[in-house]
C-alpha positions in Angstrom: -6.1 -6.5 5.8 -5.4 -4.2 8.8 -2.4 -4.8 11.1 -3.0 -4.9 14.9 -3.0 -1.8 17.0 0.4 -2.8 18.5 1.8 -2.9 15.0 0.3 0.4 14.0 1.4 2.1 17.3 5.0 1.0 16.6 4.9 2.3 13.0 3.3 5.6 14.2 6.1 6.2 16.6 8.8 5.4 14.0 7.2 7.8 11.5 7.1 10.5 14.1 10.8 10.3 14.4 11.5 10.6 10.6 8.9 13.2 9.8 10.9 16.0 11.5 10.0 19.6 11.2 8.3 21.7 8.5 11.4 21.7 6.3 13.4 18.8 4.8 12.3 15.8 2.8 9.3 15.1 5.0 7.7 18.3 3.9 7.5 16.9 0.4 5.2 14.1 1.6 1.4 14.1 2.1 1.3 11.5 4.9 -1.5 9.0 5.0 -3.8 9.0 8.0 -3.3 6.1 10.4 -6.8 4.9 9.9 -6.0 4.2 6.3 -3.0 2.0 6.9 -3.7 -1.4 5.4 -2.4 -4.0 3.0 -4.4 -4.5 -0.2 -4.9 -8.1 -1.4 -7.1 -7.1 -4.4 -8.8 -4.1 -5.8 -12.2 -4.5 -7.4 -13.0 -1.0 -8.7 -16.7 0.0 -8.9 -18.8 -2.9 -7.8 -22.6 -2.7 -8.2 -24.5 -3.0 -4.9 -26.3 -6.1 -6.2 -23.0 -7.9 -6.8 -21.5 -7.2 -3.4 -23.2 -10.2 -1.7 -21.9 -12.6 -4.4 -18.4 -11.1 -4.1 -18.5 -11.5 -0.3 -19.7 -15.1 -0.6 -17.0 -16.0 -3.1 -14.3 -14.4 -1.0 -15.6 -16.1 2.2 -15.5 -19.5 0.5 -12.0 -18.8 -0.8 -10.7 -17.8 2.7 -12.4 -20.7 4.5 -9.6 -23.1 3.7 -6.8 -20.7 4.4 -5.1 -20.6 7.8 -4.0 -17.6 9.9 -0.3 -16.7 9.4 2.3 -14.3 10.9 3.2 -11.1 9.2 5.2 -8.0 10.1 6.1 -4.6 8.6 9.7 -4.3 7.4 11.7 -2.0 5.2 10.5 0.7 2.9 10.5 1.9 -0.7 8.9 4.2 -3.3 6.8 3.4 -6.3 7.2 5.7 -9.4 9.0 8.4 -7.4 5.6 9.2 -5.7 4.2 6.5 -3.4 6.1 5.9 -0.2 5.5 2.5 1.4 6.5 0.2 4.2 7.0 -3.5 3.2 6.1 -6.7 4.9 7.9 -9.8 6.0 6.9 -13.1 7.5 4.9 -16.0 6.0 4.8 -14.4 2.5 3.9 -17.7 0.8 0.7 -17.8 2.9 0.1 -14.2 2.1 0.3 -14.9 -1.6 -2.4 -17.6 -1.2 -4.7 -14.9 0.2 -3.8 -12.5 -2.6 -4.6 -15.2 -5.2 -7.9 -16.1 -3.5 -8.9 -12.5 -3.4 -8.2 -12.0 -7.1 -9.9 -15.3 -8.0 -13.1 -14.3 -6.0 -13.4 -11.1 -7.9 -12.9 -12.8 -11.3 -15.5 -15.4 -10.3 -18.3 -12.8 -9.9 -17.1 -10.6 -12.8 -15.7 -7.7 -10.8 -13.0 -5.5 -12.3 -9.7 -7.4 -12.7 -6.9 -6.0 -10.6 -4.2 -5.0 -13.0 -1.5 -4.5 -10.3 0.9 -7.2 -9.5 0.7 -7.7 -5.7 3.8 -9.9 -5.2 5.3 -7.2 -2.9 2.9 -6.7 0.0 3.1 -3.2 1.3 1.4 -0.5 3.4 1.2 3.0 1.9 2.3 5.7 4.3 2.4 8.7 2.1 2.7 10.3 -1.4 4.9 12.9 -2.8 3.3 16.3 -3.1 2.8 17.7 -6.6 6.0 19.3 -7.9 8.2 17.5 -5.4 9.5 14.8 -7.7 13.2 14.2 -8.6 14.9 17.5 -9.7 15.5 17.9 -13.4 18.8 18.8 -15.1 19.6 19.8 -18.6 20.8 17.0 -20.9 24.5 17.1 -21.7 23.7 16.1 -25.3 23.6 19.1 -27.6 20.1 19.7 -29.0 19.7 19.2 -32.7 18.5 22.1 -34.8 14.9 22.9 -34.0 14.9 20.6 -31.0 14.4 22.0 -27.5 16.9 21.0 -24.7 15.8 17.9 -22.8 15.5 17.6 -19.1 16.6 14.4 -17.4 15.8 13.2 -13.9 18.5 12.5 -11.3 17.1 9.5 -9.3 19.7 10.0 -6.6 18.2 13.4 -5.9 14.7 12.1 -5.3 13.3 14.0 -2.2 11.8 10.7 -0.9 15.1 8.9 -1.0 16.2 10.2 2.4 13.0 8.8 4.0 13.5 5.5 2.3 17.0 5.3 3.7 15.8 6.2 7.1 13.2 3.4 7.0 15.2 0.8 5.2 16.1 -1.0 8.5 12.7 -0.6 10.0 11.2 -3.8 11.5 8.0 -3.8 13.5 6.4 -6.4 15.7 4.5 -9.3 14.0 0.8 -10.0 14.2 -1.3 -12.9 13.3 -3.4 -12.3 10.1 -6.7 -13.9 10.9 -9.2 -12.1 8.7 -9.6 -10.4 5.3 -11.9 -7.4 5.1 -14.1 -6.4 2.2 -13.9 -2.6 2.3 -15.7 0.2 0.5 -13.3 3.1 -0.4 -14.7 6.6 -0.7 -12.0 8.9 -2.2 -11.6 12.4 -0.8 -14.1 11.7 2.1 -11.5 11.0 4.8 -9.3 13.1 7.0 -7.2 15.7 5.1 -8.9 14.9 1.8 -7.7 11.3 1.8 -9.9 8.2 1.3 -12.5 7.0 3.8 -12.8 3.3 4.3 -15.9 1.5 5.5 -15.7 -2.2 6.3 -18.5 -4.1 4.5 -17.6 -7.6 5.8 -14.9 -9.3 7.9 -14.1 -12.8 6.7 -12.0 -15.0 9.0 -9.3 -17.3 7.8 -10.6 -20.6 9.1 -8.2 -23.2 7.8 -6.3 -25.6 10.0 -2.5 -25.5 10.5 -0.2 -22.5 10.6 
C-alpha cells in the first residue's frame, strides 16, 4: 500500500533535513527512491503469469469485507544493521487484518508463502552501503593456541544509529488506507539501480464501518 502524496511530501522534507552533506552517517546509506516508498502486506515471490488473475481475484474477495482505516508514519528503526525504516501508527489492528488477508490470498492460490513476520508495519527508506556496518573490535578474550583473534561488533557504534535517533520522534500526517495494490517488482530496473514497481491491480477496501 502507498501512502498519500501529503504523507510522502512530509517524509521527504524530514529526510532532507537528516541526510545532511556528503560526510557523516547519511553517507553510509543508499537511500530508497521516493517512488518506491510503500508498506508491504505480503510478498509472493515469482508468480506465473497464468496465476496472477487467480491471485488478484482471491485478494479482491479478501479485501471486499475490510473497511478503510487511518494510518500514519511514526518512528524509525533498523533491521539487521542494514535496512533503515520508518514505522507506522494508527489502526494497527485493522492493518493486521489486511496483512492476514493478503497472506491467506497467496496461500489459497499456491503462491510462495511469505516467510517474514509482518507484525511491524514499516516503510523502507534506505539500506546501509556494503562495508558500512557496525565497526569491529578485537575480542578481549585471549585466543587459544591455533585460534585466530575474534572480532566482535559494537552495536552502539552502528553508523545508522544516529539516523534512527534523529527519526525516533518523527510523526507524519495520517491518511486513509482505502486500497491494496498488487504490484510487480523488477529488481535493478528503477532509478539508481533500485527496484521498479508496476501496479498490476488496485483493490479497494469496500467494507462498512471504520
